[in-house]
C-alpha positions as a Markdown table, in Angstrom:
| # | Residue | x | y | z |
|---|---|---|---|---|
| 1 | Met | 0.1 | -0.1 | 0.2 |
| 2 | His | 1.8 | 4.0 | -1.2 |
| 3 | Pro | 1.8 | 5.6 | 2.0 |
| 4 | Lys | -0.6 | 9.1 | 1.4 |
| 5 | Pro | 1.3 | 12.0 | 0.1 |
| 6 | Pro | 1.7 | 15.0 | 2.2 |
| 7 | Arg | -1.5 | 17.1 | 1.9 |
| 8 | Ala | -1.1 | 20.6 | -0.1 |
| 9 | Pro | -0.1 | 23.4 | 2.4 |
| 10 | Val | -3.9 | 25.7 | 2.6 |
| 11 | Val | -3.5 | 29.3 | 1.5 |
| 12 | Val | -4.2 | 32.2 | 4.5 |
| 13 | Gly | -5.0 | 35.4 | 3.8 |
| 14 | Asp | -5.1 | 38.4 | 5.9 |
| 15 | Phe | -7.3 | 38.5 | 8.4 |
| 16 | Ser | -8.4 | 41.6 | 9.4 |
| 17 | Arg | -10.0 | 43.2 | 13.1 |
| 18 | Ala | -12.5 | 44.5 | 12.8 |
| 19 | Asp | -10.7 | 47.6 | 15.4 |
| 20 | Gly | -7.9 | 48.0 | 12.3 |
| 21 | Ala | -5.4 | 46.6 | 14.7 |
| 22 | Arg | -3.1 | 44.9 | 12.7 |
| 23 | His | 0.5 | 43.2 | 14.1 |
| 24 | Pro | 3.0 | 45.7 | 11.8 |
| 25 | His | 5.9 | 42.1 | 10.6 |
| 26 | His | 2.7 | 40.1 | 9.1 |
| 27 | Pro | 2.4 | 38.9 | 5.9 |
| 28 | Thr | -1.0 | 39.9 | 3.5 |
| 29 | Ser | -1.2 | 35.7 | 2.8 |
| 30 | Tyr | 0.8 | 33.0 | 4.5 |
| 31 | Glu | 0.4 | 29.1 | 4.4 |
| 32 | Ile | -0.1 | 26.3 | 6.8 |
| 33 | Ser | 1.0 | 22.9 | 6.4 |
| 34 | Asp | 0.7 | 21.3 | 9.5 |
| 35 | Pro | -1.8 | 19.1 | 9.6 |
| 36 | Ala | -3.0 | 19.7 | 13.1 |
| 37 | Glu | -3.4 | 23.4 | 12.0 |
| 38 | Ile | -4.9 | 22.7 | 8.3 |
| 39 | Arg | -7.8 | 20.9 | 10.6 |
| 40 | Ala | -8.0 | 23.3 | 13.2 |
| 41 | Tyr | -8.4 | 26.0 | 10.5 |
| 42 | Arg | -11.2 | 24.3 | 8.3 |
| 43 | Ala | -13.4 | 23.9 | 11.0 |
| 44 | Val | -13.1 | 27.5 | 12.2 |
| 45 | Val | -14.2 | 28.0 | 8.3 |
| 46 | Arg | -16.6 | 25.2 | 8.2 |
| 47 | Phe | -18.3 | 26.6 | 11.2 |
| 48 | Gly | -18.6 | 30.4 | 10.5 |
| 49 | Arg | -19.7 | 29.8 | 7.1 |
| 50 | Glu | -22.5 | 27.5 | 8.8 |
| 51 | Arg | -22.9 | 30.4 | 10.8 |
| 52 | Ala | -23.2 | 33.6 | 8.1 |
| 53 | Pro | -26.2 | 34.9 | 7.2 |
| 54 | Thr | -28.4 | 32.4 | 4.1 |
| 55 | Asp | -27.5 | 35.8 | 1.7 |
| 56 | Val | -23.8 | 36.1 | 2.0 |
| 57 | Val | -22.1 | 34.4 | -0.9 |
| 58 | Leu | -19.5 | 31.7 | 0.3 |
| 59 | Cys | -16.4 | 31.3 | -2.1 |
| 60 | Ser | -15.5 | 27.8 | -1.9 |
| 61 | Cys | -12.0 | 28.6 | -2.5 |
| 62 | Asp | -8.7 | 28.9 | 0.5 |
| 63 | His | -7.5 | 31.7 | -0.2 |
| 64 | Gly | -8.4 | 35.1 | 2.3 |
| 65 | Thr | -9.2 | 33.3 | 5.7 |
| 66 | Gly | -12.4 | 31.6 | 4.0 |
| 67 | Val | -14.2 | 32.7 | 7.6 |
| 68 | Ala | -17.3 | 34.3 | 5.5 |
| 69 | His | -19.1 | 35.6 | 9.3 |
| 70 | Pro | -15.9 | 35.9 | 12.1 |
| 71 | Thr | -16.8 | 34.0 | 15.1 |
| 72 | Pro | -15.0 | 34.1 | 18.6 |
| 73 | Glu | -13.2 | 31.3 | 17.3 |
| 74 | Ser | -11.6 | 32.1 | 14.4 |
| 75 | Asp | -10.9 | 35.0 | 15.5 |
| 76 | Arg | -8.8 | 33.4 | 18.6 |
| 77 | Leu | -7.2 | 31.0 | 16.0 |
| 78 | Leu | -6.7 | 33.6 | 12.5 |
| 79 | Asp | -5.9 | 37.6 | 14.0 |
| 80 | Pro | -2.3 | 37.7 | 14.3 |
| 81 | Leu | -3.0 | 39.4 | 17.6 |
| 82 | Ser | -4.3 | 36.0 | 19.1 |
| 83 | Pro | -1.8 | 34.9 | 21.9 |
| 84 | Glu | -3.4 | 31.4 | 21.3 |
| 85 | Gly | -3.2 | 31.9 | 17.5 |
| 86 | Ile | -1.3 | 30.4 | 14.4 |
| 87 | Pro | 0.2 | 33.6 | 13.1 |
| 88 | Ala | 1.5 | 33.9 | 16.9 |
| 89 | Arg | 2.8 | 29.9 | 16.6 |
| 90 | His | 4.4 | 30.6 | 13.3 |
| 91 | Arg | 6.5 | 33.4 | 14.4 |
| 92 | Ala | 6.8 | 32.1 | 18.4 |
| 93 | Arg | 8.4 | 28.9 | 16.2 |
| 94 | Trp | 10.8 | 31.1 | 14.3 |
| 95 | Val | 12.3 | 32.8 | 17.4 |
| 96 | Ala | 12.9 | 29.2 | 18.9 |
| 97 | Ala | 15.3 | 29.3 | 15.4 |
| 98 | Ala | 17.1 | 32.0 | 15.6 |
| 99 | Pro | 20.8 | 31.7 | 17.4 |
| 100 | Val | 20.9 | 32.2 | 21.3 |
| 101 | Ala | 22.5 | 35.4 | 20.5 |
| 102 | Leu | 19.4 | 37.2 | 18.8 |
| 103 | Arg | 17.3 | 35.3 | 20.1 |
| 104 | Glu | 16.0 | 38.0 | 22.8 |
| 105 | Tyr | 16.2 | 40.1 | 19.5 |
| 106 | Ala | 13.3 | 38.0 | 17.3 |
| 107 | Ala | 11.5 | 37.6 | 20.4 |
| 108 | Ala | 10.3 | 41.7 | 20.2 |
| 109 | Leu | 10.1 | 41.2 | 16.8 |
| 110 | Ala | 7.5 | 38.8 | 17.4 |
| 111 | Ala | 5.9 | 40.5 | 19.3 |
| 112 | Gly | 4.9 | 43.5 | 17.4 |
| 113 | Ala | 8.2 | 45.9 | 18.1 |
| 114 | Glu | 8.7 | 48.2 | 15.2 |
| 115 | Glu | 12.2 | 48.8 | 15.8 |
| 116 | Pro | 14.2 | 46.5 | 18.9 |
| 117 | Asp | 17.8 | 48.3 | 20.4 |
| 118 | Pro | 19.8 | 45.4 | 18.2 |
| 119 | Pro | 22.1 | 43.0 | 20.0 |
| 120 | Arg | 25.6 | 43.7 | 20.8 |
| 121 | Gly | 28.5 | 42.1 | 20.9 |
| 122 | Val | 27.2 | 39.2 | 18.2 |
| 123 | Pro | 29.3 | 38.2 | 15.1 |
| 124 | Leu | 28.1 | 39.5 | 11.4 |
| 125 | Ala | 29.1 | 36.0 | 10.0 |
| 126 | Val | 25.9 | 34.6 | 12.4 |
| 127 | Val | 23.8 | 37.0 | 11.4 |
| 128 | Phe | 24.2 | 36.2 | 7.7 |
| 129 | Gly | 23.8 | 32.3 | 8.5 |
| 130 | Trp | 20.1 | 33.8 | 10.8 |
| 131 | Leu | 19.0 | 35.2 | 7.5 |
| 132 | Gly | 20.3 | 32.3 | 5.0 |
| 133 | Ala | 19.1 | 29.8 | 7.6 |
| 134 | Val | 16.7 | 26.7 | 5.7 |
| 135 | Arg | 13.4 | 27.1 | 6.8 |
| 136 | Glu | 11.3 | 23.9 | 7.2 |
| 137 | Glu | 8.2 | 26.0 | 6.8 |
| 138 | Pro | 9.2 | 28.8 | 4.7 |
| 139 | Arg | 5.9 | 30.3 | 3.0 |
| 140 | Asp | 5.2 | 30.5 | 7.4 |
| 141 | Ala | 3.4 | 33.9 | 8.7 |
| 142 | Ala | 6.7 | 34.3 | 10.2 |
| 143 | Arg | 8.1 | 34.8 | 6.5 |
| 144 | Leu | 8.8 | 38.6 | 6.6 |
| 145 | Leu | 10.4 | 38.3 | 9.5 |
| 146 | Ala | 12.3 | 35.8 | 8.4 |
| 147 | Glu | 13.6 | 38.6 | 6.0 |
| 148 | Leu | 13.3 | 41.6 | 8.4 |
| 149 | Gly | 15.1 | 40.1 | 11.3 |
| 150 | Pro | 18.6 | 40.1 | 10.1 |
| 151 | Arg | 18.5 | 42.1 | 7.0 |
| 152 | Arg | 17.1 | 45.0 | 9.7 |
| 153 | Leu | 20.7 | 44.3 | 11.6 |
| 154 | Leu | 23.0 | 45.0 | 8.5 |
| 155 | Ala | 21.9 | 47.1 | 7.1 |
| 156 | Gly | 23.8 | 49.8 | 9.2 |
| 157 | Val | 27.0 | 47.8 | 8.6 |
| 158 | Ala | 30.3 | 49.2 | 6.6 |
| 159 | Thr | 30.8 | 47.2 | 3.6 |
| 160 | Glu | 34.2 | 46.6 | 4.5 |
| 161 | Glu | 33.0 | 44.6 | 7.7 |
| 162 | Leu | 30.6 | 42.9 | 6.0 |
| 163 | Ala | 33.3 | 42.3 | 3.7 |
| 164 | Trp | 35.1 | 40.2 | 6.6 |
| 165 | Ala | 32.2 | 39.0 | 7.3 |
| 166 | Val | 31.8 | 36.8 | 4.4 |
| 167 | Arg | 35.3 | 35.4 | 4.8 |
| 168 | Glu | 34.4 | 34.3 | 8.0 |
| 169 | Thr | 31.0 | 32.7 | 7.5 |
| 170 | Asp | 29.4 | 28.7 | 6.3 |
| 171 | Arg | 27.5 | 27.5 | 3.4 |
| 172 | Ala | 24.5 | 29.0 | 5.5 |
| 173 | Gly | 25.8 | 32.4 | 5.3 |
| 174 | Leu | 26.8 | 33.0 | 2.4 |
| 175 | Glu | 23.1 | 31.9 | 1.3 |
| 176 | Gly | 22.8 | 35.0 | 3.1 |
| 177 | Ala | 25.0 | 37.0 | 2.7 |
| 178 | Val | 24.1 | 36.8 | -1.2 |
| 179 | Arg | 20.3 | 37.7 | -0.3 |
| 180 | Phe | 22.1 | 40.6 | 1.3 |
| 181 | Phe | 24.0 | 41.8 | -0.8 |
| 182 | Val | 21.4 | 42.1 | -4.0 |
| 183 | Ser | 18.9 | 43.2 | -1.3 |
| 184 | Glu | 17.7 | 47.0 | -2.0 |
| 185 | Glu | 19.8 | 47.8 | 1.7 |
| 186 | Phe | 22.7 | 47.2 | -0.5 |
| 187 | Thr | 21.9 | 47.5 | -3.8 |
| 188 | Thr | 20.9 | 51.5 | -2.9 |
| 189 | Arg | 24.1 | 51.9 | -1.6 |
| 190 | His | 26.5 | 54.4 | -2.9 |
| 191 | Pro | 29.2 | 53.1 | -4.9 |
| 192 | Lys | 31.6 | 54.2 | -2.9 |
| 193 | Arg | 30.4 | 51.5 | -0.3 |
| 194 | Arg | 29.7 | 49.1 | -2.4 |
| 195 | Arg | 33.4 | 48.0 | -3.2 |
| 196 | Val | 34.7 | 45.0 | -1.9 |
| 197 | Thr | 37.9 | 42.5 | -2.1 |
| 198 | Asp | 38.5 | 40.0 | -4.3 |
| 199 | Thr | 38.0 | 38.1 | -1.6 |
| 200 | Ala | 34.6 | 38.4 | -0.3 |
| 201 | Arg | 33.1 | 39.3 | -3.9 |
| 202 | Asp | 35.3 | 35.6 | -5.0 |
| 203 | Arg | 32.8 | 33.9 | -3.0 |
| 204 | Leu | 29.4 | 35.4 | -2.8 |
| 205 | Leu | 29.8 | 35.2 | -7.0 |
| 206 | Arg | 31.0 | 31.2 | -6.5 |
| 207 | His | 27.8 | 30.5 | -4.2 |
| 208 | Ala | 25.6 | 32.7 | -6.5 |
| 209 | Arg | 26.7 | 30.7 | -9.9 |
| 210 | Ser | 26.4 | 27.5 | -7.8 |
| 211 | His | 23.0 | 28.3 | -5.9 |
| 212 | Arg | 21.0 | 31.1 | -6.4 |
| 213 | Pro | 22.0 | 31.7 | -10.5 |
| 214 | Ala | 19.4 | 34.2 | -10.5 |
| 215 | Asp | 21.3 | 36.5 | -8.6 |
| 216 | Leu | 24.2 | 36.5 | -10.0 |
| 217 | Pro | 23.8 | 39.4 | -12.4 |
| 218 | Val | 22.9 | 41.8 | -10.0 |
| 219 | Leu | 26.0 | 40.5 | -7.5 |
| 220 | Glu | 28.2 | 41.5 | -10.8 |
| 221 | Arg | 27.3 | 44.7 | -11.8 |
| 222 | Arg | 26.6 | 45.9 | -7.3 |
| 223 | Leu | 29.5 | 44.2 | -5.8 |
| 224 | Leu | 32.2 | 46.3 | -6.4 |
| 225 | Arg | 36.0 | 46.3 | -6.1 |
| 226 | Thr | 38.2 | 47.8 | -3.3 |
| 227 | Pro | 40.5 | 50.6 | -4.8 |
| 228 | Asp | 42.9 | 48.9 | -4.2 |
| 229 | Asp | 42.5 | 46.0 | -6.0 |
| 230 | Arg | 42.2 | 47.4 | -9.5 |
| 231 | Ile | 45.5 | 49.3 | -8.7 |
| 232 | Arg | 47.4 | 46.0 | -8.1 |
| 233 | Arg | 44.9 | 44.6 | -10.9 |
| 234 | Ser | 46.5 | 47.5 | -13.0 |
């Protein structure tokens, strides 16, 4: 007997509160793939449809919340601000997976802080690794946080410090470094602030060529060599 294929994730749309309150780092849509969460989600959707007025047109798809008639149960499960909700579970899972030195910062973002104080003394290679770590649920409700948290820590760092960290980081860190160096936080820097040494540039280009080929053209355009490198090569 063949095992059943894994069930496709359910896409959940924005669940806006009537009072307009929102979590600042919640995506407009996210995926649920955990079977228990899918069952709970479908239960509140079904309950909401049963309680909906008869003149409401219901959509049978899973996009959006699917809750035609919000109920206390759907509010508890799907509201991004609910401490018992699925989004809060996803954020808590992301915090637990963060490097120990970054967990307090991650928890503050997950709780809704807009600009928490950055941690001190954390090596940039660790931050690169955090950004590049493989996530089991890459499209869950913490997906914006997974990009936002590390990139905010890297955005204000001088390019020469970032380049040195590239020399020290591992494969996951290189993944995160490539993602940062093609992000707006880096590509919009003045050309004088986009110069890196040959060693760092070659590591980034080599990783992108093997693992992120779509990012390679951006890296080749945006990563400039230091003046010393150009003189040495002339």
